[in-house]
C-alpha positions as CSV (number, residue, x, y, z in Angstrom):
1,X,-1.4,3.6,8.7
2,X,-0.2,-1.1,11.2
3,X,-0.4,-2.0,9.8
4,X,3.0,-1.9,7.3
5,X,3.9,-4.3,4.6
6,X,7.6,-5.3,4.6
7,X,10.0,-7.6,2.8
8,X,13.0,-9.0,4.6
9,X,16.1,-7.6,3.1
10,X,18.0,-9.7,0.5
11,X,21.7,-10.2,0.7
12,X,23.4,-12.7,-1.5
13,X,26.5,-14.6,-0.4
14,X,28.9,-15.4,-3.2
15,X,30.1,-18.5,-1.3
16,X,26.6,-20.0,-1.6
17,X,26.1,-19.5,-5.3
18,X,26.4,-23.2,-6.3
19,X,23.4,-24.1,-4.1
20,X,19.7,-23.4,-4.9
21,X,17.7,-24.2,-1.8
22,X,13.9,-24.0,-1.9
23,X,12.5,-20.8,-0.4
24,X,11.4,-21.1,3.2
25,X,10.8,-17.6,4.4
26,X,7.5,-15.9,4.7
27,X,6.2,-12.5,3.8
28,X,5.8,-10.5,7.0
29,X,3.0,-8.0,7.4
30,X,2.6,-5.9,10.6
31,X,-1.1,-5.6,11.5
32,X,-0.7,-4.1,14.9
33,X,-3.2,-1.4,14.0
34,X,-4.9,-2.9,11.0
35,X,-7.0,-0.1,9.8
36,X,-5.1,3.0,10.5
37,X,-1.4,2.5,10.6
38,X,-0.6,4.6,7.6
39,X,2.9,5.9,7.8
40,X,4.2,3.4,5.2
41,X,0.8,2.7,3.6
42,X,0.0,6.0,1.9
43,X,3.2,7.6,0.6
44,X,3.4,11.4,0.5
45,X,5.5,10.8,-2.6
46,X,5.1,8.2,-5.4
47,X,8.4,6.6,-4.3
48,X,7.8,3.4,-2.3
49,X,9.0,3.3,1.3
50,X,12.0,1.1,2.0
51,X,9.8,-1.3,4.1
52,X,7.9,-2.2,0.9
53,X,10.9,-3.0,-1.3
54,X,13.0,-6.1,-1.7
55,X,16.5,-5.3,-0.4
56,X,19.7,-7.2,0.0
57,X,20.7,-8.4,3.5
58,X,22.3,-11.3,5.4
59,X,18.9,-12.5,6.4
60,X,18.4,-14.0,2.9
61,X,22.1,-15.1,2.4
62,X,22.6,-16.8,-0.9
63,X,19.1,-17.7,-1.9
64,X,18.3,-15.4,-4.8
65,X,21.7,-15.3,-6.5
66,X,22.2,-19.0,-5.8
67,X,19.0,-19.8,-7.8
68,X,19.9,-17.2,-10.5
69,X,23.3,-18.7,-10.9
70,X,22.1,-22.2,-11.0
71,X,19.2,-21.6,-13.4
72,X,20.1,-18.6,-15.5
73,X,23.7,-17.2,-15.3
74,X,25.8,-18.6,-18.0
75,X,28.8,-20.4,-16.5
76,X,30.7,-19.7,-19.8
77,X,30.1,-16.0,-19.8
78,X,33.0,-15.1,-17.6
79,X,35.4,-17.8,-18.9
80,X,34.8,-16.7,-22.5
81,X,35.6,-13.1,-21.6
82,X,38.6,-14.2,-19.6
83,X,40.0,-16.4,-22.3
84,X,41.2,-13.4,-24.2
85,X,42.6,-11.6,-21.2
86,X,46.2,-11.8,-20.0
87,X,47.1,-13.5,-16.8
88,X,47.8,-10.3,-15.0
89,X,44.3,-8.9,-15.9
90,X,42.7,-12.1,-14.6
91,X,44.6,-11.8,-11.4
92,X,43.5,-8.2,-11.1
93,X,39.9,-9.2,-11.8
94,X,40.0,-12.0,-9.2
95,X,41.4,-9.7,-6.6
96,X,38.7,-7.0,-7.3
97,X,35.9,-9.6,-7.2
98,X,37.1,-11.0,-3.9
99,X,37.5,-7.5,-2.5
100,X,34.0,-6.5,-3.7
101,X,32.5,-9.6,-2.1
102,X,34.2,-9.0,1.2
103,X,33.2,-5.3,1.3
104,X,29.6,-6.1,0.3
105,X,29.3,-8.7,3.1
106,X,30.9,-6.3,5.6
107,X,28.3,-3.6,4.7
108,X,30.9,-1.3,3.0
109,X,28.5,-0.4,0.2
110,X,30.5,2.5,-1.5
111,X,33.7,0.5,-1.6
112,X,31.9,-2.6,-2.8
113,X,30.3,-0.6,-5.6
114,X,33.6,0.9,-6.7
115,X,35.3,-2.5,-6.8
116,X,32.4,-4.1,-8.7
117,X,32.6,-1.3,-11.2
118,X,36.3,-1.8,-11.7
119,X,35.9,-5.5,-12.1
120,X,33.1,-5.1,-14.6
121,X,35.4,-2.8,-16.7
122,X,37.7,-5.8,-17.0
123,X,35.0,-8.3,-17.6
124,X,31.8,-6.6,-18.8
125,X,30.0,-9.9,-19.3
126,X,30.2,-10.9,-15.6
127,X,26.5,-11.4,-14.9
128,X,26.9,-11.9,-11.2
129,X,28.8,-8.7,-10.9
130,X,26.1,-6.7,-12.6
131,X,23.5,-8.2,-10.3
132,X,25.4,-7.3,-7.2
133,X,26.2,-3.8,-8.5
134,X,22.5,-3.2,-9.3
135,X,21.2,-4.5,-6.0
136,X,23.8,-2.6,-4.0
137,X,22.8,0.6,-5.7
138,X,19.1,-0.2,-5.4
139,X,19.6,-0.9,-1.7
140,X,21.3,2.5,-1.3
141,X,18.4,4.3,-2.9
142,X,20.5,5.0,-6.0
143,X,17.8,4.0,-8.4
144,X,19.0,6.0,-11.4
145,X,22.5,4.5,-11.0
146,X,21.1,0.9,-10.6
147,X,19.1,1.1,-13.8
148,X,22.1,0.7,-16.2
149,X,23.4,-2.3,-14.2
150,X,20.1,-4.1,-14.5
151,X,19.8,-3.1,-18.2
152,X,23.1,-4.7,-18.8
153,X,22.1,-7.8,-16.9
154,X,18.9,-8.3,-18.8
155,X,20.8,-7.8,-22.0
156,X,23.2,-10.6,-21.0
157,X,20.6,-12.9,-19.5
158,X,17.2,-11.9,-20.8
159,X,15.5,-14.9,-19.2
160,X,16.1,-13.8,-15.6
161,X,12.7,-12.7,-14.3
162,X,14.0,-11.1,-11.0
163,X,16.4,-8.9,-13.0
164,X,13.5,-7.5,-15.0
165,X,11.6,-7.0,-11.8
166,X,14.5,-5.1,-10.2
167,X,14.8,-3.0,-13.3
168,X,11.1,-2.2,-13.2
169,X,11.2,-1.3,-9.5
170,X,14.1,1.1,-10.1
171,X,12.2,2.7,-12.9
172,X,9.2,3.0,-10.7
173,X,11.3,4.9,-8.1
174,X,12.6,7.3,-10.8
175,X,9.0,7.8,-12.0
176,X,9.6,6.2,-15.4
177,X,6.2,4.6,-15.1
178,X,5.9,3.5,-18.8
179,X,9.1,1.5,-18.8
180,X,8.4,0.3,-15.2
181,X,5.1,-1.2,-16.3
182,X,6.6,-2.8,-19.3
183,X,9.5,-4.4,-17.4
184,X,7.5,-5.5,-14.4
185,X,5.1,-7.2,-16.7
186,X,8.0,-9.0,-18.5
187,X,9.3,-10.0,-15.1
188,X,6.0,-11.5,-14.2
189,X,5.8,-13.5,-17.4
190,X,9.3,-14.9,-16.9
191,X,8.7,-15.6,-13.2
192,X,10.5,-14.5,-10.1
193,X,12.5,-17.6,-9.8
194,X,12.5,-19.4,-6.5
195,X,11.7,-16.3,-4.4
196,X,8.1,-15.4,-3.5
197,X,9.1,-12.1,-1.9
198,X,10.5,-10.6,-5.1
199,X,7.3,-11.8,-6.9
200,X,5.1,-10.3,-4.3
201,X,6.6,-6.8,-4.2
202,X,6.9,-6.7,-7.9
203,X,3.3,-7.7,-8.4
204,X,2.3,-5.1,-5.9
205,X,4.0,-2.3,-7.9
206,X,2.7,-3.7,-11.1
207,X,-0.8,-3.5,-9.6
208,X,-0.2,0.2,-8.7
209,X,0.8,0.9,-12.3
210,X,-2.1,-1.0,-13.7
211,X,-4.4,1.1,-11.5
212,X,-2.7,4.2,-12.8
213,X,-3.2,3.0,-16.3
214,X,-6.9,2.4,-15.7
215,X,-6.7,-1.4,-15.9
216,X,-8.5,-1.9,-12.6
217,X,-9.6,-5.5,-13.1
218,X,-6.1,-6.7,-13.8
219,X,-4.8,-4.7,-10.9
220,X,-7.2,-6.5,-8.6
221,X,-6.4,-9.9,-10.0
222,X,-2.7,-9.1,-9.7
223,X,-3.0,-8.2,-6.0
224,X,-5.1,-11.3,-5.3
225,X,-2.4,-13.4,-7.0
226,X,0.3,-11.7,-5.0
227,X,-1.2,-12.2,-1.6
228,X,-3.3,-15.3,-2.0
229,X,-4.9,-16.4,1.2
230,X,-2.7,-14.2,3.4
231,X,-4.0,-11.2,5.3
232,X,-3.9,-8.3,2.9
233,X,-1.5,-5.6,4.3
234,X,-2.7,-2.0,4.5
235,X,-0.8,-1.0,1.3
236,X,-2.5,-3.8,-0.7
237,X,-5.9,-2.8,0.7
238,X,-5.2,0.7,-0.4
239,X,-4.4,-0.4,-3.9
240,X,-7.6,-2.6,-3.9
241,X,-9.6,0.4,-2.8
242,X,-8.2,2.5,-5.6
243,X,-9.1,-0.2,-8.1
244,X,-12.7,-0.6,-6.7
245,X,-13.2,3.2,-7.0
246,X,-11.5,3.4,-10.5
247,X,-9.1,6.0,-9.1
248,X,-6.2,6.0,-11.6
249,X,-3.6,7.5,-9.2
250,X,-0.7,6.1,-7.3
251,X,-0.9,6.2,-3.5
252,X,1.5,9.1,-3.3
253,X,-0.7,11.1,-5.8
254,X,-3.8,10.6,-3.8
255,X,-5.5,13.7,-2.3
256,X,-5.3,13.3,1.5
257,X,-9.0,14.4,1.7
258,X,-9.9,11.1,0.0
259,X,-7.8,8.9,2.4
260,X,-10.8,7.8,4.5
261,X,-12.9,6.9,1.5
262,X,-10.1,4.9,-0.2
263,X,-9.3,3.1,3.0
264,X,-12.9,2.2,3.6
265,X,-13.3,1.0,0.0
266,X,-10.1,-1.0,0.4
267,X,-11.4,-2.9,3.4
268,X,-14.5,-3.9,1.5
269,X,-12.5,-4.8,-1.6
270,X,-10.2,-7.0,0.5
271,X,-13.2,-8.8,1.9
272,X,-14.4,-9.5,-1.6
273,X,-10.9,-10.6,-2.7
274,X,-10.8,-13.1,0.2
275,X,-14.2,-14.5,-0.7
276,X,-15.9,-13.1,2.3
277,X,-18.8,-11.8,0.4
278,X,-21.1,-11.8,3.4
279,X,-19.0,-9.3,5.3
280,X,-18.6,-7.2,2.2
281,X,-22.3,-7.1,1.6
282,X,-22.8,-6.0,5.2
283,X,-20.3,-3.3,4.8
284,X,-21.5,-1.7,1.5
285,X,-24.6,0.0,2.9
286,X,-22.6,2.0,5.5
287,X,-20.0,2.8,2.9
288,X,-22.7,4.1,0.6
289,X,-24.3,6.0,3.4
290,X,-21.1,7.8,4.2
291,X,-20.2,8.4,0.5
292,X,-23.5,8.3,-1.3
293,X,-22.6,9.9,-4.6
294,X,-19.2,8.3,-5.2
295,X,-18.7,7.0,-8.7
296,X,-18.3,3.2,-9.1
297,X,-19.4,2.4,-5.5
298,X,-22.9,1.4,-6.4
299,X,-21.5,-0.6,-9.4
300,X,-19.2,-2.6,-7.1
301,X,-22.1,-3.2,-4.7
302,X,-24.3,-4.3,-7.6
303,X,-21.6,-6.8,-8.8
304,X,-21.4,-8.3,-5.3
305,X,-25.2,-8.5,-5.0
306,X,-25.4,-10.3,-8.4
307,X,-22.8,-12.8,-7.3
308,X,-25.0,-13.5,-4.3
309,X,-28.1,-14.0,-6.5
310,X,-29.7,-10.9,-5.0
311,X,-30.7,-9.7,-8.5
312,X,-33.4,-7.2,-7.8
313,X,-31.2,-5.3,-5.3
314,X,-28.4,-5.4,-7.8
315,X,-30.6,-3.7,-10.4
316,X,-31.5,-1.0,-7.9
317,X,-27.8,-0.4,-7.3
318,X,-27.1,-0.3,-11.1
319,X,-29.8,2.4,-11.5
320,X,-28.1,4.4,-8.7
321,X,-24.8,4.0,-10.5
322,X,-26.3,5.3,-13.7
323,X,-27.6,8.4,-11.8
324,X,-24.2,9.0,-10.2
325,X,-22.2,8.4,-13.4
326,X,-24.1,11.1,-15.3
327,X,-22.2,13.7,-13.2
328,X,-18.9,12.5,-14.7
329,X,-19.9,13.5,-18.3
330,X,-20.7,11.5,-21.4
331,X,-17.2,11.4,-22.9
332,X,-14.3,9.3,-21.5
333,X,-12.0,12.3,-21.4
334,X,-14.5,14.2,-19.3
335,X,-14.9,11.3,-17.0
336,X,-11.2,10.9,-16.6
337,X,-10.8,14.6,-15.8
338,X,-13.5,14.4,-13.2
339,X,-12.1,11.4,-11.5
340,X,-8.7,13.1,-11.4
341,X,-10.3,16.1,-9.7
342,X,-11.8,13.8,-7.1
343,X,-8.7,11.7,-6.2
344,X,-5.5,13.5,-7.4
345,X,-3.6,16.1,-5.6
346,X,-3.9,19.6,-7.1
347,X,-1.6,19.9,-10.1
348,X,-0.7,23.5,-9.5
349,X,1.2,24.5,-6.3
350,X,3.6,27.2,-5.4
351,X,7.3,26.5,-5.7
352,X,8.5,25.3,-2.3
353,X,11.7,23.6,-3.5
354,X,13.7,26.0,-1.5
355,X,13.7,26.2,2.3
356,X,12.6,29.8,2.5
357,X,9.5,29.3,0.5
358,X,8.6,26.1,2.4
359,X,9.1,27.9,5.7
360,X,6.8,30.7,4.6
361,X,4.1,28.1,3.6
362,X,4.6,26.3,6.9
363,X,4.1,29.6,8.8
364,X,1.0,30.3,6.9
365,X,-0.5,26.9,7.8
366,X,0.4,27.4,11.5
367,X,-1.1,30.9,11.6
368,X,-4.3,29.6,10.0
369,X,-4.4,26.8,12.6
370,X,-3.9,29.1,15.5
371,X,-6.7,31.3,14.2
372,X,-9.1,28.4,13.9
373,X,-9.2,28.6,10.1
374,X,-9.1,24.9,9.7
375,X,-10.0,24.5,6.0
376,X,-7.1,26.9,5.1
377,X,-4.8,24.9,7.4
378,X,-5.6,21.7,5.6
379,X,-5.3,23.1,2.1
380,X,-1.9,24.7,3.0
381,X,-0.5,21.6,4.6
382,X,-1.5,19.5,1.6
383,X,0.6,21.7,-0.6
384,X,3.5,21.8,1.9
385,X,3.6,18.0,2.3
386,X,3.5,17.5,-1.4
387,X,6.2,20.1,-2.3
388,X,8.4,20.6,0.8
389,X,12.2,20.1,0.2
390,X,13.8,17.0,1.7
391,X,15.5,18.9,4.5
392,X,12.1,19.8,5.9
393,X,11.0,16.2,6.0
394,X,11.6,16.1,9.8
395,X,8.4,18.1,10.2
396,X,6.2,15.7,8.3
397,X,4.8,14.0,11.4
398,X,3.8,17.3,13.0
399,X,2.3,18.5,9.7
400,X,0.1,15.4,9.4
401,X,-0.9,15.7,13.0
402,X,-2.0,19.4,12.5
403,X,-4.0,18.3,9.5
404,X,-5.6,15.6,11.6
405,X,-6.5,18.1,14.4
406,X,-8.0,20.5,11.9
407,X,-10.1,17.7,10.3
408,X,-11.2,16.7,13.8
409,X,-12.3,20.3,14.4
410,X,-14.4,20.0,11.2
411,X,-15.9,16.7,12.3
412,X,-14.1,14.8,9.5
413,X,-13.2,12.1,12.0
414,X,-12.3,9.3,9.5
415,X,-9.6,11.3,7.8
416,X,-8.5,12.8,11.1
417,X,-7.8,9.3,12.5
418,X,-5.7,8.4,9.4
419,X,-3.7,11.6,9.5
420,X,-3.2,11.7,13.3
421,X,-2.0,8.1,13.1
422,X,0.3,9.0,10.3
423,X,1.7,11.8,12.3
424,X,2.2,9.5,15.3
425,X,4.0,7.0,13.2
426,X,6.3,9.6,11.6
427,X,7.1,11.2,14.9
428,X,5.6,14.3,16.5
429,X,7.5,17.5,17.2
430,X,6.7,20.6,19.2
431,X,5.9,21.2,22.8
432,X,5.0,18.5,25.2
433,X,1.5,19.9,25.4
434,X,1.1,20.0,21.7
435,X,2.2,16.3,21.4
436,X,-0.1,15.4,24.2
437,X,-3.0,17.1,22.5
438,X,-2.4,15.2,19.2
439,X,-2.1,11.9,21.0
440,X,-5.2,12.5,23.0
441,X,-7.2,13.2,19.9
442,X,-5.8,10.1,18.2
443,X,-6.7,8.0,21.2
444,X,-10.3,9.2,21.3
445,X,-10.6,8.5,17.6
446,X,-9.2,5.0,18.2
447,X,-11.9,4.5,20.9
448,X,-14.5,5.6,18.3
449,X,-13.1,3.0,15.9
450,X,-13.3,0.3,18.7
451,X,-9.5,0.1,19.0
452,X,-9.5,0.3,22.7
453,X,-6.1,-1.3,23.5
454,X,-4.4,1.1,21.1
455,X,-6.2,4.0,22.8
456,X,-5.1,2.9,26.2
457,X,-1.5,2.5,25.2
458,X,-1.4,6.0,23.9
459,X,-3.2,7.5,26.9
460,X,-1.5,5.6,29.7
461,X,1.8,7.5,29.8
462,X,-0.1,10.8,29.8
463,X,-2.6,9.9,32.6
464,X,-0.9,12.0,35.3
465,X,0.1,14.9,33.2
466,X,-0.8,18.5,34.2
467,X,-2.8,19.3,31.1
468,X,-5.7,17.3,29.8
469,X,-5.6,15.0,32.8
470,X,-9.4,15.0,33.3
471,X,-10.0,14.5,29.6
472,X,-7.5,11.6,29.5
473,X,-9.1,9.9,32.5
474,X,-12.5,10.1,30.8
475,X,-11.1,8.7,27.6
476,X,-9.5,5.8,29.5
477,X,-12.9,5.1,31.0
478,X,-14.4,4.9,27.6
479,X,-11.7,2.4,26.6
480,X,-12.2,0.3,29.7
481,X,-15.9,0.1,29.0
482,X,-15.3,-0.5,25.3
483,X,-17.7,2.2,24.2
484,X,-17.2,3.2,20.5
485,X,-17.9,6.8,21.3
486,X,-16.1,10.2,21.4
487,X,-16.2,11.9,24.8
488,X,-18.9,14.3,23.7
489,X,-21.1,11.5,22.5
490,X,-21.3,9.8,25.9
491,X,-24.9,10.3,27.2
492,X,-25.1,12.4,30.4
493,X,-26.6,9.5,32.3
494,X,-23.4,7.4,31.6
495,X,-20.8,10.1,32.4
496,X,-20.4,9.3,36.1
497,X,-19.9,5.7,35.2
498,X,-17.3,6.5,32.6
499,X,-15.5,9.0,34.9
500,X,-15.2,6.3,37.6
501,X,-14.1,3.7,35.1
502,X,-11.3,6.1,34.0
503,X,-10.1,6.5,37.6
504,X,-10.0,2.7,37.9
505,X,-8.2,2.3,34.6
506,X,-5.4,4.7,35.8
507,X,-5.1,2.7,39.1
508,X,-4.9,-0.6,37.2
509,X,-2.3,0.8,34.8
510,X,-0.2,1.9,37.8
511,X,-0.5,-1.6,39.4
512,X,-2.4,-0.1,42.3
513,X,-4.7,-3.1,42.7
514,X,-5.3,-2.6,46.4
515,X,-7.0,0.8,45.5
516,X,-8.5,-0.3,42.2
517,X,-10.3,-3.5,43.3
518,X,-12.5,-1.9,46.0
519,X,-13.5,0.8,43.6
520,X,-14.3,-1.9,41.0
521,X,-16.4,-3.8,43.4
522,X,-18.3,-0.7,44.4
523,X,-18.9,0.2,40.7
524,X,-20.1,-3.4,40.0
525,X,-22.7,-3.0,42.8
526,X,-23.9,0.2,41.2
527,X,-23.8,-1.1,37.6
528,X,-24.0,-4.9,37.9
529,X,-24.9,-5.6,34.2
530,X,-22.7,-3.0,32.6
531,X,-20.7,-4.7,29.8
532,X,-17.0,-5.2,30.3
533,X,-16.8,-4.1,34.0
534,X,-16.6,-7.8,35.1
535,X,-14.1,-8.3,32.3
536,X,-11.9,-5.4,33.6
537,X,-12.1,-6.9,37.1
538,X,-11.1,-10.3,35.8
539,X,-8.1,-8.9,34.0
540,X,-6.9,-7.3,37.2
541,X,-7.4,-10.5,39.2
542,X,-5.6,-12.6,36.5
543,X,-2.7,-10.2,36.6
544,X,-2.2,-11.2,40.2
545,X,-2.7,-14.9,39.3
546,X,-5.9,-15.0,41.2
547,X,-7.5,-17.2,38.6
548,X,-10.1,-18.8,40.8
549,X,-11.5,-15.3,41.6
550,X,-11.2,-14.2,37.9
551,X,-13.2,-17.1,36.4
552,X,-16.6,-16.3,37.9
553,X,-16.2,-12.7,36.8
554,X,-15.5,-13.9,33.2
555,X,-18.5,-16.3,33.2
556,X,-20.7,-13.4,34.3
557,X,-19.2,-11.2,31.6
558,X,-20.0,-13.9,29.0
559,X,-23.6,-13.8,30.2
560,X,-23.8,-10.0,30.0
561,X,-21.8,-9.8,26.7
562,X,-22.8,-13.0,24.8
563,X,-21.4,-11.8,21.5
564,X,-18.0,-11.0,22.8
565,X,-15.1,-13.4,22.4
566,X,-12.9,-11.7,25.1
567,X,-14.2,-13.5,28.2
568,X,-13.8,-16.8,26.4
569,X,-10.3,-16.1,25.3
570,X,-9.3,-15.1,28.8
571,X,-11.0,-18.2,30.3
572,X,-9.0,-20.4,27.9
573,X,-5.8,-18.5,28.7
574,X,-6.4,-19.0,32.4
575,X,-7.1,-22.7,31.9
576,X,-3.8,-23.1,29.9
577,X,-1.9,-21.3,32.7
578,X,-3.4,-23.9,35.1
579,X,-2.2,-26.7,32.7
580,X,-5.8,-27.6,31.9
581,X,-5.8,-27.8,28.1
582,X,-8.9,-29.9,28.0
583,X,-10.7,-27.2,30.1
584,X,-9.4,-24.5,27.8
585,X,-10.6,-26.2,24.6
586,X,-14.3,-25.4,24.7
587,X,-13.7,-21.7,25.6
588,X,-11.1,-21.4,22.8
589,X,-13.5,-23.0,20.3
590,X,-16.3,-20.7,21.3
591,X,-14.0,-17.7,21.0
592,X,-13.1,-18.7,17.4
593,X,-16.8,-19.1,16.6
594,X,-17.6,-15.7,17.9
595,X,-14.6,-14.0,16.3
596,X,-13.1,-15.9,13.4
597,X,-10.8,-13.0,12.6
598,X,-9.4,-12.8,16.0
599,X,-5.7,-13.8,16.1
600,X,-5.9,-14.3,19.9
601,X,-8.8,-16.6,19.6
602,X,-7.0,-18.8,17.1
603,X,-3.8,-18.6,19.2
604,X,-5.4,-19.9,22.4
605,X,-7.2,-22.7,20.4
606,X,-3.9,-23.6,18.8
607,X,-2.2,-23.7,22.2
608,X,-4.9,-26.0,23.6
609,X,-4.6,-28.4,20.6
610,X,-0.8,-28.3,21.1
611,X,-1.0,-29.3,24.7
612,X,-3.5,-32.0,23.8
613,X,-1.1,-33.4,21.2
614,X,-3.5,-32.7,18.4
615,X,-0.5,-31.4,16.3
616,X,-2.2,-31.0,12.9
617,X,-5.0,-28.9,14.4
618,X,-2.5,-26.9,16.4
619,X,-0.5,-26.1,13.3
620,X,-3.7,-25.0,11.5
621,X,-4.9,-22.7,14.2
622,X,-1.5,-21.2,14.9
623,X,-0.9,-20.6,11.2
624,X,-4.2,-18.8,11.1
625,X,-3.3,-16.7,14.0
626,X,0.0,-15.8,12.2
627,X,-1.8,-14.8,9.0
628,X,-4.0,-12.4,11.0
629,X,-1.2,-11.1,13.2
630,X,2.3,-12.1,12.0
631,X,4.0,-9.7,14.4
632,X,3.4,-11.8,17.6
633,X,6.5,-13.5,19.1
634,X,4.2,-15.9,21.1
635,X,2.6,-17.2,17.9
636,X,5.9,-17.9,16.3
637,X,7.3,-19.5,19.5
638,X,4.4,-21.9,19.7
639,X,4.3,-22.5,15.9
640,X,7.9,-23.6,16.1
641,X,6.9,-26.1,18.8
642,X,4.0,-27.3,16.7
643,X,6.1,-27.7,13.6
644,X,8.7,-29.6,15.6
645,X,6.1,-32.0,17.0
646,X,4.6,-32.4,13.5
647,X,8.0,-33.5,12.2
648,X,8.5,-30.3,10.1
649,X,12.1,-29.3,11.2
650,X,12.8,-26.8,8.5
651,X,9.6,-24.8,9.2
652,X,10.3,-25.1,12.9
653,X,13.7,-23.6,12.5
654,X,12.3,-20.7,10.5
655,X,9.8,-20.0,13.2
656,X,12.5,-20.1,15.9
657,X,14.5,-17.5,13.9
658,X,11.4,-15.3,13.4
659,X,10.6,-15.6,17.1
660,X,14.1,-14.6,18.1
661,X,13.9,-11.5,15.9
662,X,10.4,-10.4,17.0
663,X,11.1,-11.2,20.7
664,X,14.3,-9.0,20.6
665,X,12.1,-6.2,19.1
666,X,9.5,-6.7,21.8
667,X,12.1,-6.6,24.6
668,X,13.4,-3.3,23.2
669,X,9.9,-1.9,23.2
670,X,9.3,-3.1,26.7
671,X,12.5,-1.5,27.9
672,X,11.4,1.8,26.4
673,X,7.9,1.7,27.8
674,X,7.0,3.9,30.7
675,X,4.6,1.5,32.3
676,X,4.1,-2.2,31.4
677,X,2.0,-3.2,34.3
678,X,-1.4,-3.0,32.5
679,X,-2.4,-3.8,29.0
680,X,-0.8,-6.0,26.3
681,X,1.5,-4.8,23.6
682,X,0.1,-4.4,20.2
683,X,1.1,-7.9,19.0
684,X,0.9,-9.7,22.3
685,X,-1.3,-12.8,22.6
686,X,-1.4,-12.6,26.4
687,X,-4.5,-10.8,27.6
688,X,-3.4,-10.6,31.2
689,X,-2.8,-7.0,32.4
690,X,0.6,-7.9,33.8
691,X,2.4,-9.6,31.0
692,X,3.8,-13.0,31.9
693,X,7.6,-13.2,31.2
694,X,8.3,-13.5,27.5
695,X,9.8,-16.9,26.6
696,X,13.0,-15.0,25.7
697,X,15.3,-17.6,27.2
698,X,13.3,-20.6,26.2
699,X,13.9,-22.5,23.0
700,X,11.0,-24.1,21.1
701,X,11.6,-27.8,21.2
702,X,13.7,-29.2,18.4
703,X,12.8,-32.8,18.5
């Protein structure tokens, strides 16, 4: 479910232990599909995905252990132990320590673990060895084996906050939630040292456990503390949603039928957490319309209204909350049981720990789906995904997709979107036609959710397929016209327009501009004031660098669609391509006014300021773009330039490294793409249909 929330992997270099540099990395959150990228956001198990855990790697060489060694590890601990050892034993220990370090840095985990264990038998008070042993086992998903190492470390050095955090994280993974809560709280009190990433991931897991324990206010406060002014990742929004709804379950324990509700509540809770009360107050009525009798929703709305001094409306919502809460029962135990019934997965399920039982359950679900018994399909897959053995994990993507298709058939579109996206993220199996069907339904739901670029990216490779070709063309027309509708919701009077727009979209995606432009011109004559037709034409013209022809189309689009930032962003982008930063500035400023949460708007404004040598403003806007969409290579490239010009060399160097990594990933994605001629990638800041060459060989200025 975009976006993902990830921590760079942590590897500690023994050679750098004497130094303790200040942290200069950033917490990276992928928001390519902000509201629905769920593969790593809602876990099918209570175990946390690797992308959400601090891990050891060369990216973070030396930083954590260097700080730990300088601040907490006792220099005398090893020498005291060694003073009673014979010279031969010391030589053996030194050889083992050196070997373990070399193996760890070479990625030879098993050999490194074995040597650390032998070295620690000789010198059991070697704190650095216990730390490395624990983090290596943690990184290898051997959480039960890592726990004794961290227990020994906190015994030897009880003031090391990160050690308590790692211990708590391992206990979380082994479902020892009581001790995990205790130790993560201790780690928070002691502090995470000089590393914000360990603090962040530990606070996130602590918040999950506080939710599970019913301490919802503290969970919310902890999440706000963890992420500050940054864009909340999807996982954090989910946790905020659970807290707002008073759902005392972990994400992996959540009943999939409640995914859409919790995601929607999480979006509102994130707005409240960021202080955007106006947006939250606007969102509450729709949320309550969709889920009118949900406990604690009216109470949350009342609290927000009270904070906005709308006291009479707050009283009305409090009365509604009183009405709803009566259904939970008068006794706390009854209320807790009822909330568990709403949000938790069923506690009883058949034994599917063996492959044969799992296969039988899978066959039952597929038979129900083939026969159109969609409710039974959903119920059976819920059990299968919760209980299937690990060797059947390869089918998870297909299972979630089938669940999503079944929910679509039952008009449960919000949950269908989440589960089809999860299936796409995990990987779809089966026949080509079956995969195409799942992606088509995901795309039309993305259209319904106003995520038109994501829909187009999914549909473009399937445009010339034998099956569903007419349906795909129609869906592409909806995306080009930016209509937040399902195909069946398009009024009959608009269907010829949408069909023609879809035909044009396919031609544009195939770079067949000589065929697309005449059709676009004819369509504009028939529908001169249709929103986003002029914009589509301008995109095509800009892709051929016909900027003078594109600009009047964009000005006309801004007249037809005055609330849209898109024509202003593209006008600013064109001006920048023409080296007219002063001309780009008013368009970029207007785009930010219209869409303050648009990364592209802040990006082009930052670019304009950068070219105009207004470095402080450039840094501010590019940093804002990065907070909204940290996965864009272009943002990091220009942010490196801005930091260099602002005389911030360390930050500039960090951005160069981040750019290089993200750009390599983007190059790989481009090489794997079927057609890159039309439409930007998910994180691209370039709106032109034909992407300009990435600055892969360029180097952000270092002076």
